[in-house]
Each structure stands twice: as structure tokens, then as C-alpha cells.
VOGU-3710 file (C-alpha; in Angstrom, 3 decimals, decimal comma):
1> msptsapaas> 264,045/121,535/-92,280  263,799/119,184/-95,189  263,691/120,474/-98,723  260,214/119,102/-99,290  258,674/121,216/-96,506  259,564/124,621/-98,081  256,396/125,125/-100,169  254,102/124,513/-97,250  252,802/128,108/-97,282  249,872/128,631/-99,624
11> paaspatspa> 250,283/131,129/-102,443  246,902/132,636/-101,662  248,105/133,574/-98,185  251,306/135,216/-99,428  251,464/138,938/-98,565  253,076/139,762/-101,875  250,081/138,422/-103,803  247,324/139,507/-101,456  244,627/141,568/-103,195  244,422/143,977/-100,283
21> aspttrptpg> 248,103/144,876/-100,593  248,327/144,854/-104,401  250,243/147,864/-105,894  247,430/148,471/-108,365  244,943/149,138/-105,598  247,149/151,026/-103,124  246,403/154,860/-103,234  249,341/157,158/-104,005  250,226/159,393/-101,018  249,468/163,095/-101,657
31> apssadpaae> 247,371/162,524/-104,802  243,745/163,789/-104,686  241,210/161,070/-104,957  238,322/161,157/-107,369  235,965/161,705/-104,460  237,876/164,757/-103,034  235,184/167,370/-102,167  237,596/170,341/-102,470  238,588/169,386/-106,024  234,940/168,967/-106,979
41> rrrpllttli> 234,176/172,498/-105,714  237,114/174,072/-107,598  236,109/172,764/-111,007  232,826/174,704/-111,369  234,526/177,879/-110,098  237,316/177,610/-112,663  234,832/176,953/-115,438  232,791/179,984/-114,406  235,860/182,267/-114,448  236,847/181,088/-117,927
51> viamiaalla> 233,339/181,710/-119,263  233,223/185,201/-117,706  236,605/186,081/-119,236  235,481/184,919/-122,676  232,244/186,912/-122,455  234,133/190,040/-121,327  236,576/189,730/-124,236  233,685/189,281/-126,682  231,826/192,308/-125,331  234,986/194,441/-125,457
61> siargfyrdg> 235,617/193,516/-129,088  231,983/194,244/-129,990  232,021/197,591/-128,185  235,287/198,523/-129,855  233,757/197,856/-133,257  230,902/200,309/-132,679  233,118/203,410/-132,969  236,639/204,615/-133,619  238,231/206,363/-130,697  240,527/209,289/-131,425
71> plepdaptaq> 240,698/213,084/-131,458  237,495/214,545/-132,927  236,192/211,164/-134,084  232,484/211,737/-134,865  231,321/208,401/-133,355  233,543/208,347/-130,249  231,754/208,971/-126,908  235,055/209,500/-125,100  236,280/212,859/-123,846  238,392/213,489/-126,965
81> gskavvqvlg> 235,666/212,367/-129,376  232,924/214,499/-130,982  229,850/212,306/-130,830  227,864/214,934/-128,885  228,379/217,567/-131,578  227,367/215,192/-134,366  224,247/214,038/-132,511  223,078/217,587/-131,823  223,695/218,548/-135,450  221,591/215,586/-136,509
91> dlgvevdvdr> 218,801/216,677/-134,136  218,892/220,107/-135,769  218,272/218,528/-139,168  221,851/218,774/-140,458  222,945/215,960/-142,733  226,393/214,930/-141,487  228,597/212,702/-143,657  231,896/211,324/-142,392  234,661/211,353/-145,002  238,143/209,901/-144,610
101> htadaadalr> 239,487/210,436/-148,132  240,470/213,722/-149,720  238,584/212,906/-152,903  235,289/212,630/-150,985  235,891/215,907/-149,167  236,772/217,601/-152,463  233,519/216,322/-154,023  231,576/217,745/-151,078  233,201/221,150/-151,580  232,347/221,143/-155,286
111> egrtvlvtap> 228,739/220,337/-154,368  228,585/223,346/-152,055  228,599/221,466/-148,734  230,426/222,768/-145,687  233,548/220,703/-144,983  235,170/220,441/-141,559  238,815/219,288/-141,642  239,773/217,949/-138,210  243,557/217,698/-138,828  244,671/219,909/-141,733
121> delsadqlta> 248,321/219,750/-140,626  248,373/216,037/-141,587  247,545/216,718/-145,242  250,142/216,656/-147,989  250,653/219,373/-150,578  248,581/217,460/-153,161  245,704/217,042/-150,716  245,728/220,737/-149,786  245,788/221,734/-153,450  242,840/219,455/-154,227
131> laesreagga> 240,785/221,002/-151,411  241,686/224,552/-152,479  240,703/223,943/-156,108  237,432/222,256/-155,119  236,492/225,086/-152,734  237,083/227,693/-155,421  234,998/225,679/-157,882  232,041/225,121/-155,541  232,235/228,223/-153,368  231,565/226,195/-150,206
141> rlvlvqpdfv> 232,794/226,962/-146,716  235,859/225,209/-145,374  236,393/224,971/-141,595  239,929/224,102/-140,437  240,747/222,972/-136,902  244,110/224,393/-135,760  245,664/224,678/-139,233  249,387/225,288/-139,465  251,264/227,729/-141,686  251,546/225,263/-144,589
151> alstlapgls> 247,816/224,562/-144,727  246,907/228,248/-144,462  249,365/229,291/-147,164  247,477/227,043/-149,593  243,893/227,377/-148,401  243,752/230,875/-146,842  246,743/233,130/-147,617  245,166/235,976/-145,604  245,577/234,011/-142,352  248,745/232,972/-140,570
161> psgalreggr> 249,583/231,597/-137,097  250,763/234,259/-134,655  251,478/232,241/-131,516  250,191/229,753/-128,978  247,790/230,199/-126,062  249,049/227,984/-123,258  247,098/229,321/-120,260  243,572/228,806/-121,576  240,725/230,729/-119,935  237,570/232,602/-121,024
171> fepgpdcgdl> 237,396/234,918/-124,051  234,735/237,351/-125,214  234,064/238,469/-128,791  235,238/241,936/-129,760  233,054/244,666/-131,216  234,281/243,906/-134,737  233,353/240,226/-134,726  229,927/240,588/-136,271  228,459/237,310/-137,470  231,830/235,582/-137,058
181> ahqaqllelp> 230,995/235,040/-133,372  227,921/232,959/-134,402  225,940/234,216/-131,355  228,566/232,995/-128,888  229,160/235,459/-126,055  231,943/233,577/-124,262  234,446/230,854/-125,154  236,241/228,710/-122,595  239,387/226,743/-123,360  241,544/224,447/-121,212
191> saddgirgaa> 245,251/224,994/-120,615  247,932/223,452/-122,776  248,374/220,592/-120,313  244,698/219,599/-120,532  244,072/220,201/-124,248  243,935/217,232/-126,604  246,443/218,956/-128,896  248,305/221,009/-126,367  248,138/224,774/-126,546  245,541/226,589/-128,652
201> tlyrtsdgar> 246,709/228,443/-131,788  246,258/232,161/-132,371  245,956/233,701/-135,843  246,634/237,093/-137,379  244,777/238,427/-140,416  245,640/240,398/-143,556  244,193/241,174/-147,009  240,678/241,864/-145,685  240,437/238,787/-143,436  238,442/238,958/-140,191
211> scfaadsgal> 239,060/237,646/-136,693  237,148/237,155/-133,456  237,788/236,260/-129,805  241,103/238,085/-129,595  243,733/236,903/-127,101  247,278/238,181/-126,703  248,874/238,495/-130,147  246,070/237,008/-132,237  242,564/235,604/-132,319  241,023/232,183/-131,749
221> vaahdgvial> 238,668/232,407/-134,739  239,659/233,871/-138,111  238,072/233,850/-141,575  239,211/234,695/-145,060  237,321/234,147/-148,309  235,130/231,314/-147,044  237,859/229,569/-145,036  237,434/229,637/-141,250  240,258/228,715/-138,883  239,459/227,498/-135,367
231> gsadlltneg> 242,313/227,894/-132,902  241,475/224,968/-130,630  240,308/221,401/-131,195  238,816/221,368/-127,675  235,867/223,440/-128,961  234,572/220,289/-130,699  235,245/217,581/-128,100  232,592/215,945/-125,929  234,302/217,442/-122,903  234,736/220,962/-124,248
241> igladnsalm> 231,507/221,513/-126,168  229,523/222,096/-122,966  231,808/224,847/-121,609  230,535/228,450/-121,790  229,148/229,208/-125,277  231,384/226,780/-127,142  228,326/224,894/-128,356  226,740/228,038/-129,773  229,806/228,810/-131,855  230,244/225,303/-133,211
251> lnllaadgel> 226,614/224,422/-133,843  225,755/227,708/-135,555  228,933/227,533/-137,624  228,520/223,938/-138,796  224,727/223,924/-139,198  224,455/227,066/-141,305  224,157/225,245/-144,659  222,189/222,218/-143,470  224,821/219,836/-144,880  228,202/219,018/-143,402
261> swyvpsandp> 231,117/216,812/-144,442  233,140/215,789/-141,373  236,561/215,059/-142,869  238,953/213,020/-140,702  242,271/212,515/-142,581  243,255/208,862/-142,818  246,558/207,156/-143,485  244,737/204,861/-145,932  243,853/207,762/-148,195  245,121/206,940/-151,730
271> maatsltpmg> 246,104/210,562/-152,238  248,097/210,558/-149,006  250,026/207,496/-150,176  251,416/209,315/-153,239  254,301/210,854/-151,337  257,613/211,063/-153,164  260,120/208,299/-152,769  263,813/209,192/-152,291  264,306/208,677/-156,049  261,483/211,122/-156,714
281> ylpdwagpll> 263,562/214,020/-155,428  266,269/213,404/-158,049  266,159/215,005/-161,531  264,972/213,000/-164,516  268,468/212,390/-165,859  269,640/210,882/-162,546  268,015/207,502/-163,234  269,783/206,731/-166,565  273,064/208,078/-165,162  272,816/205,837/-162,098
291> lwvvlvavia> 272,060/202,821/-164,309  275,088/203,613/-166,472  277,354/203,938/-163,394  276,148/200,568/-162,081  276,796/198,944/-165,466  280,316/200,388/-165,684  281,057/199,265/-162,110  279,943/195,695/-162,891  282,133/195,578/-166,006  285,113/196,941/-164,043
301> lvavgrrfgp> 284,656/194,351/-161,306  284,505/191,544/-163,866  287,638/192,846/-165,614  289,630/193,242/-162,410  288,485/189,982/-160,883  289,217/187,731/-163,881  291,964/185,115/-163,495  295,118/185,544/-165,594  296,182/181,872/-165,401  296,332/178,801/-163,213
311> vvveplpvtv> 297,263/179,133/-159,608  300,958/178,480/-158,962  301,440/175,686/-156,448  304,605/175,872/-154,313  305,613/172,756/-152,395  305,794/173,125/-148,636  307,790/173,214/-146,447  310,215/175,517/-148,267  313,893/174,848/-147,677  315,778/177,924/-146,444
321> rpqelvlgra> 319,516/178,060/-145,845  320,555/178,533/-142,197  322,810/181,398/-143,196  319,845/183,292/-144,638  317,856/182,817/-141,443  320,767/184,047/-139,312  321,331/187,089/-141,498  317,645/187,891/-141,623  317,246/187,721/-137,868  320,403/189,808/-137,400
331> qllqrsgard> 319,078/192,500/-139,704  315,777/192,593/-137,836  317,578/192,980/-134,509  319,804/195,681/-135,971  316,859/197,683/-137,333  315,039/197,568/-134,027  318,182/198,356/-131,999  317,655/195,291/-129,816  321,246/194,849/-128,550  320,160/193,012/-125,410
341> daasalrtaa> 318,184/190,479/-127,443  321,139/189,930/-129,769  323,499/189,529/-126,779  321,105/187,038/-125,176  321,034/184,998/-128,381  324,853/184,958/-128,576  325,264/183,973/-124,916  322,608/181,244/-125,159  324,239/179,701/-128,232  327,721/179,867/-126,683
351> strladrlgl> 326,498/178,398/-123,384  324,842/175,508/-125,244  328,019/174,701/-127,168  330,196/174,975/-124,052  327,873/172,693/-122,095  328,093/170,087/-124,888  331,899/170,170/-124,830  332,045/169,874/-121,058  329,457/167,088/-120,929  326,880/169,131/-119,047
361> rhessldgli> 323,120/169,140/-119,473  321,591/172,073/-121,292  319,321/172,661/-118,317  322,289/173,367/-116,030  322,301/176,714/-114,293  324,710/179,491/-115,108  326,608/178,926/-111,864  327,081/175,254/-112,691  328,425/176,106/-116,138  330,833/178,679/-114,700
371> aalrphvdrs> 332,040/176,178/-112,090  332,750/173,641/-114,844  334,553/176,228/-116,984  336,746/177,609/-114,212  339,457/174,839/-114,263  339,803/175,070/-118,072  340,213/178,817/-118,634  342,404/181,606/-117,328  339,445/183,803/-116,308  338,029/184,568/-112,920
381> eeqlhtllgp> 334,537/183,631/-111,864  333,472/187,297/-112,028  334,764/187,619/-115,593  332,907/184,502/-116,680  329,700/185,703/-115,024  330,023/189,084/-116,755  330,660/187,371/-120,098  327,899/184,725/-119,928  325,417/186,428/-117,592  322,656/188,920/-118,446
391> tpltsdqdlv> 324,906/191,979/-118,397  323,303/194,904/-120,323  325,097/196,458/-123,294  325,165/200,180/-124,068  326,590/200,314/-127,601  327,129/198,302/-130,733  330,884/198,159/-129,947  330,071/196,320/-126,731  328,034/193,816/-128,725  330,928/193,200/-131,148
401> rlaheldrle> 333,356/192,880/-128,244  331,024/190,338/-126,598  330,945/188,220/-129,744  334,772/188,180/-129,915  335,114/187,275/-126,221  332,638/184,401/-126,528  334,501/183,088/-129,568  337,822/183,312/-127,700  336,294/181,474/-124,718  335,161/178,595/-126,926
411> keidr> 338,646/178,387/-128,468  340,200/178,165/-125,001  338,023/175,137/-124,222  339,088/173,449/-127,478  342,764/173,617/-126,545
//
């Protein structure tokens, strides 16, 4: 073929430049096309799921903002809440206010309103004192739900815990209850495993205090000087208020004055935040003394850490006499009783010097050295092996004798 006939093929007919086979128009294997029906059906479904999830999250956040859930929360419709009690009290015409600060509950007591404390064991000493002083000033009733010994010692000294009721069950009022039963003929409590605060608390009375619904070593309801202790928080829950005559006791007790302050202790209470810091437990003179000790310590550190002059620079490496190194190493071996190490050092040095005199390499074996020494000395092969080999020593005299024998051997080679 001649060179001029090579471009006979037309560029338009070339497969590499054909529009049908162009890389820009060839579909990628495995990639979904824009007209894939399955992909078109999945898009609306995914969008719908995302919208439903967003709506559910929005509704959950809105529903959560309607009430606070927790033990004896007045707005909570859950089993541990007390919304049923508050609604019934409102239907009976009782004005129910929810307080979360001790100052508000103390104001209600001074105004003569009944105050229900849902968790008296969470109150500090200052909070308990404020409630006690306000109750004495206003003469109002104070209802405590499962108070502990600390709360009762401040608010009702005539009452004290006497034990726990773990089995639950039904309890009837005794003949001495009187109006303390509040027309309830039967109370029903769950067991400790089902109660929102575990086992119910029993109370004993003294100094003219009264009790009702006796069980074992105490009573579930006790009163002293306007302070009433309820032995179980389950009497006020949405789940427990409908059992037996629990509702009669609670409604008649809380609705007697027509006004009620439902006090739920809160961690955000300013009075609760006034707890003592670790420094608060120290006496007044501890602060100035601690400051003085810190000041003295700083002065001592500055005095001890000050520099007495310029740093002395010593040139390195330091030249040490060989004799000093030998004596120092010998003293270390003597202190540690390392006779074998000292003997090994002597034999190694002697073997090196003997090999140099005989023209042998330092890497030669012990047998080779002994074979080279044998024609020049009057010693047998066994004697040379005992002298130069790793024979253990048992005393310092043996070590001295070894040093003399090695020196005599080197002198024999020099002759």
C-alpha cells in the first residue's frame, strides 16, 4: 500500500468518533436511569416517612410540655402522677395552687392555707425551719407525705417513724381514730415492690399526738398539733386513689379548708441552693489561718528555689586515669563478692595479651590459644585449661592465686 492511500477512510465513518458509540452517551452499567420506575416509587415513600417522623417528634415535644411527669406531680396523668386528685379537688370547689419554692409554701401557711408537702425528706434544715415558723405563725394545717425522722423532729416532734410496711394490704380505722379517718372505712396499699417509693412508713405517737389505721408497730396516718403525716405516697397517685376508700381520706383531708397549696420541692429553689460549702463547715478563724499558711509556703518556696550563683559548666568528656577506673571496678567487685566476675576479667585480659604475643586473633577459641601456648610453657593442657578456662573460685585466696599464676604464665611467654 502506498503512503497516500492511508487516509482513505472517512473520519465520519470512524467507530471512535461515531455519535452512537460516544462515551458521553453510553449508559453506565448498574446505574439507575432517570426513568427507573422503582426509584420513582421509592422517593415519595421516603419523603412520607420523613414527614411522619418529624410530625411525631413535634407532637411528642408538645405533649411533654403540657405536664411534668414525676411522683405526685399535680399535672401528670401517668400512674405515679396526681392529676386525678387535683381535678376532683377543683370540681369540689377547692382552690389548688402548685408551689415549687419554700418561700411560696411558707407564705401559704402564714395565710392559713393547707399545705401538702409531697417530698419532705428532700428539704434542708433551713427549709424545714421556715415551714415550721410559718405554720406556727398562721396556724394552718401541714400535710407531709412519708416524712422521715429529720422532717418530723422539726415540724412535728410528737411523731416519729416506727418501721416500714412492705407487704401492703387493706387496713381499717381503729375505734380511737375519730375525725382523723376523714370518713374512710378502708385503706388499700400496694406492696413495697409496687409502690412508687417502696415500702410504706409507719409512725408512732407521743405527747398527745393521734394516729389512725394501725398496722404492725405503728400507724399509717398520724397527727400532732396541726401536722398530719401520711405513711404512703400511693394514697395520692392516679393509680392508688381509686383503691378502697383512699379517695375519701385524701379528698376530705385536703378539701377541708377550701384552699390548698400543693408543694413539690424543686432543685431550683433558692433556699435549697444555700447549702454549706466545704469551707462553710470550718470555724471563722480557719480562713485567715489558711491564707497565712499559703503565704508562708509561697515565701518558703521562693527562698528555697532562688539561685545562689551561675551554673558551673564542666567540660565533657572528663579525663579519668586508668588506674582509678581499675581500682573503682575492683572495689565494686569486692563489695558485691563477685569473685567469678573478677576472675573472668583477669582471664580475659590475660588471654588477650597472650594472643597478641603469639600472633593470634582475639576471636580465637580457648582451645586454639591453649594449643598455641603448649610448646612455649612447661604446663600440661589440663593445667592451662584450668588456669584460662571458666573454672569457679570458692575463696578470695583462690582469686589471688589465679592472678599470680596468670602473671607467671605471661612471664614464661616473654622468655
